[in-house]
C-alpha positions as CSV (number, residue, x, y, z in Angstrom):
1,M,-39.6,-16.2,39.6
2,K,-39.1,-12.9,37.9
3,T,-41.3,-9.7,37.5
4,K,-41.6,-8.5,33.9
5,L,-40.7,-4.8,34.1
6,L,-43.1,-3.1,31.7
7,Y,-41.7,0.3,32.4
8,H,-38.4,-0.8,30.9
9,T,-39.9,-1.4,27.5
10,N,-42.4,1.5,27.5
11,S,-42.3,4.3,30.0
12,F,-45.7,5.5,28.8
13,T,-47.5,2.4,30.0
14,Y,-49.6,3.5,33.0
15,E,-51.8,0.4,33.7
16,C,-51.5,-3.3,33.4
17,T,-53.2,-6.6,34.3
18,A,-51.0,-9.0,36.3
19,K,-51.2,-12.1,38.5
20,V,-50.1,-12.2,42.2
21,V,-47.3,-14.7,42.3
22,A,-46.2,-14.2,45.9
23,V,-47.5,-12.7,49.2
24,D,-45.5,-11.6,52.2
25,G,-47.6,-9.8,54.8
26,D,-49.2,-6.9,53.0
27,D,-46.6,-7.0,50.2
28,I,-47.4,-8.7,46.9
29,A,-45.2,-9.7,44.0
30,L,-46.7,-9.7,40.5
31,D,-45.6,-11.5,37.3
32,A,-45.6,-8.0,35.6
33,T,-45.7,-4.4,36.7
34,V,-45.9,-0.9,35.5
35,F,-44.6,0.4,38.9
36,Y,-41.1,1.8,38.9
37,P,-39.7,0.8,42.3
38,G,-37.2,3.7,42.6
39,G,-33.5,3.8,42.1
40,G,-30.7,5.8,40.4
41,G,-32.1,9.0,42.0
42,Q,-35.5,8.5,40.6
43,M,-38.5,8.4,43.0
44,A,-40.7,5.3,43.1
45,D,-44.1,5.4,41.4
46,R,-47.3,6.0,43.2
47,G,-50.7,4.4,42.4
48,T,-53.3,1.8,43.1
49,I,-54.0,-1.9,42.7
50,T,-57.5,-3.3,42.3
51,W,-58.9,-6.8,42.1
52,P,-62.4,-8.4,41.9
53,N,-64.8,-8.0,44.8
54,Q,-62.6,-5.3,46.3
55,D,-64.4,-2.5,48.2
56,Y,-61.9,0.2,47.2
57,P,-58.6,0.5,45.3
58,A,-55.6,-0.5,47.4
59,S,-52.9,2.2,47.6
60,V,-49.3,1.2,46.9
61,I,-47.6,2.8,49.8
62,A,-44.1,1.4,49.1
63,L,-42.1,-0.4,46.4
64,H,-38.9,-2.4,46.6
65,K,-37.0,-4.6,44.2
66,R,-35.4,-7.7,45.6
67,D,-33.4,-9.9,43.2
68,N,-35.6,-10.0,40.1
69,I,-38.9,-9.4,41.9
70,V,-40.7,-6.1,42.5
71,W,-42.7,-6.1,45.8
72,H,-45.7,-3.8,46.2
73,A,-46.7,-2.8,49.7
74,L,-50.4,-2.3,50.1
75,D,-52.4,-0.2,52.7
76,C,-54.8,-3.2,53.2
77,P,-54.8,-7.0,53.4
78,P,-53.6,-8.3,50.1
79,P,-55.4,-10.5,47.5
80,P,-54.8,-14.3,47.6
81,L,-52.1,-15.9,45.6
82,G,-53.0,-16.3,41.9
83,T,-55.5,-13.4,41.9
84,E,-55.6,-11.3,38.7
85,V,-55.2,-7.6,39.6
86,V,-55.0,-4.3,37.8
87,G,-52.1,-1.9,38.6
88,T,-52.5,1.8,37.8
89,I,-49.8,4.4,38.4
90,D,-50.2,8.1,39.2
91,W,-49.6,9.2,35.6
92,D,-49.0,12.9,36.3
93,F,-46.3,12.0,38.9
94,R,-44.7,9.4,36.5
95,Y,-44.6,11.9,33.6
96,Q,-43.0,14.5,35.9
97,M,-40.3,12.0,36.8
98,M,-39.8,11.1,33.2
99,R,-39.3,14.7,32.2
100,T,-37.0,15.3,35.2
101,H,-34.9,12.2,34.5
102,T,-34.4,13.2,30.9
103,A,-33.5,16.8,32.0
104,L,-30.8,15.3,34.2
105,H,-29.4,13.3,31.3
106,L,-29.2,16.5,29.3
107,L,-27.5,18.3,32.1
108,C,-25.0,15.4,32.5
109,G,-24.4,15.2,28.7
110,I,-23.8,18.9,28.3
111,I,-21.5,19.2,31.3
112,W,-19.5,16.1,30.1
113,K,-19.3,17.5,26.5
114,E,-18.3,21.0,27.7
115,F,-16.1,20.3,30.7
116,G,-15.4,16.5,30.7
117,V,-16.4,16.0,34.4
118,Q,-18.2,13.1,36.0
119,V,-21.3,12.8,38.1
120,T,-20.8,12.2,41.9
121,G,-24.5,12.0,42.8
122,G,-28.1,13.0,42.1
123,Q,-31.6,12.9,43.3
124,M,-35.1,13.8,41.9
125,Y,-38.0,15.3,43.9
126,P,-41.6,16.0,42.9
127,D,-40.7,19.7,42.1
128,R,-37.0,19.8,41.5
129,A,-33.8,17.7,41.1
130,R,-30.2,18.0,41.9
131,M,-27.0,16.6,40.5
132,D,-23.4,16.7,41.8
133,F,-20.3,16.9,39.6
134,A,-16.6,16.4,40.2
135,M,-16.1,20.0,39.1
136,E,-13.7,22.6,40.6
137,N,-15.0,25.7,39.0
138,L,-18.7,26.6,38.8
139,D,-18.8,30.4,38.3
140,R,-21.8,32.4,37.1
141,E,-20.5,32.3,33.5
142,R,-20.4,28.5,33.5
143,I,-23.9,28.3,35.0
144,T,-25.3,30.5,32.2
145,V,-23.5,28.4,29.6
146,I,-24.9,25.1,31.0
147,E,-28.5,26.4,31.3
148,D,-28.5,27.9,27.8
149,K,-27.0,24.7,26.2
150,V,-29.4,22.4,28.0
151,N,-32.4,24.5,26.9
152,E,-31.0,24.6,23.3
153,A,-30.9,20.8,23.4
154,I,-34.5,20.6,24.7
155,G,-35.6,22.9,21.8
156,A,-33.7,20.8,19.3
157,D,-36.1,18.0,20.1
158,Y,-33.6,15.1,20.0
159,P,-35.3,11.7,19.9
160,I,-34.6,9.3,22.8
161,H,-34.1,5.6,22.2
162,V,-34.0,2.9,24.8
163,Y,-32.5,-0.5,24.1
164,T,-30.3,-3.2,25.7
165,L,-26.8,-4.5,24.8
166,P,-24.8,-7.5,26.1
167,R,-22.6,-6.3,29.0
168,E,-19.3,-6.8,27.1
169,K,-20.5,-4.8,24.1
170,A,-22.0,-2.1,26.2
171,F,-18.9,-1.5,28.2
172,A,-16.9,-1.2,25.0
173,I,-18.6,2.1,24.5
174,P,-16.4,5.0,25.7
175,D,-17.8,7.0,28.7
176,L,-21.0,4.9,29.0
177,V,-20.9,5.2,32.8
178,R,-20.6,8.8,33.8
179,T,-20.5,8.3,37.6
180,K,-17.2,8.2,39.4
181,V,-18.2,4.8,40.8
182,N,-19.6,2.2,38.5
183,L,-22.9,1.2,40.3
184,L,-23.8,-1.6,37.8
185,P,-23.5,-5.0,39.6
186,P,-21.3,-7.5,37.9
187,E,-24.1,-10.1,37.6
188,I,-26.1,-7.9,35.2
189,E,-25.5,-9.4,31.8
190,E,-27.8,-7.1,29.7
191,I,-27.2,-3.4,30.0
192,R,-30.1,-1.0,29.4
193,I,-29.0,2.0,27.3
194,V,-30.8,5.4,27.2
195,E,-29.6,7.3,24.1
196,I,-30.4,11.0,23.4
197,V,-29.6,10.6,19.8
198,G,-26.9,13.0,18.7
199,L,-26.1,14.2,22.2
200,D,-25.8,11.6,25.0
201,L,-25.5,7.8,25.7
202,Q,-25.7,6.3,29.2
203,A,-26.5,3.1,31.0
204,D,-29.7,3.7,32.9
205,G,-32.7,1.8,34.4
206,G,-35.2,4.7,34.8
207,T,-38.1,6.1,32.8
208,H,-37.8,8.8,30.1
209,V,-39.8,10.8,27.6
210,N,-39.5,10.1,23.9
211,H,-38.2,13.5,22.7
212,T,-36.2,16.2,24.5
213,R,-38.9,18.9,23.7
214,E,-41.2,17.1,26.2
215,V,-38.9,18.3,29.0
216,G,-40.2,21.8,28.3
217,G,-37.3,23.8,29.7
218,I,-35.1,24.0,32.8
219,R,-33.8,26.6,35.2
220,I,-30.8,26.2,37.4
221,T,-32.2,27.5,40.6
222,K,-29.4,26.8,43.1
223,T,-25.7,25.9,43.3
224,E,-23.7,24.6,46.2
225,N,-20.1,24.0,46.9
226,K,-19.9,20.4,48.3
227,G,-16.1,20.3,48.4
228,R,-13.1,21.5,46.6
229,I,-13.9,19.3,43.6
230,N,-17.6,18.7,44.1
231,K,-20.3,21.1,43.0
232,R,-24.1,20.7,43.2
233,L,-26.6,22.1,40.7
234,E,-30.3,22.2,41.5
235,I,-32.8,22.5,38.6
236,A,-36.5,23.0,38.2
237,L,-38.6,22.3,35.1
238,D,-40.6,25.0,33.4
239,P,-44.3,24.2,33.2
240,L,-45.5,22.7,29.9
241,T,-47.5,25.1,27.7
């Protein structure tokens, strides 16, 4: 049994019809889903699931991926096995996550290009995001350079392509994994690639916009010294106009 991950092929898909293939308490597994279960620093989607003769939409209160199955925890008794349901995500929240995730790839790409340092951690929030780098020096001049170059890349409107490659071919690409620790399990045979054409190329499982201009603009709002060779940058996105 395997859940078809619709968000992997099109991050802009916000609703789908699917069949309940397993039930565990108030958790259901579907044969396909638009719900991103969280991971890689990106927050899980929010939304509802509806089915025939239901009094009100069931809220998805938690998501988790186990093996190849995405489980959706509901706030009410689940529908029976085999029921056809409609899953709908909170699109405004998803799109904010997409813009934020692409912004972090731009940040990572610019810092790698300018300073050649790796990522040591990261996390997205509804209103901001942070990323840690194995960087010794992060003075005001560098912060200005990073912010300016990220915003230049946003304005350049680079296209973003998502595709998969066999593991062996993917790992033949230099610097594909930018984290200090390779978090990709060895059993994954197909690697999903997110490419900001002309700027950045990374292995990634999250959701992204189609062009960098959709990010809108970023501000580096905070920096922290997390160790002698570990610096944290916090960013916020400018509102879309």
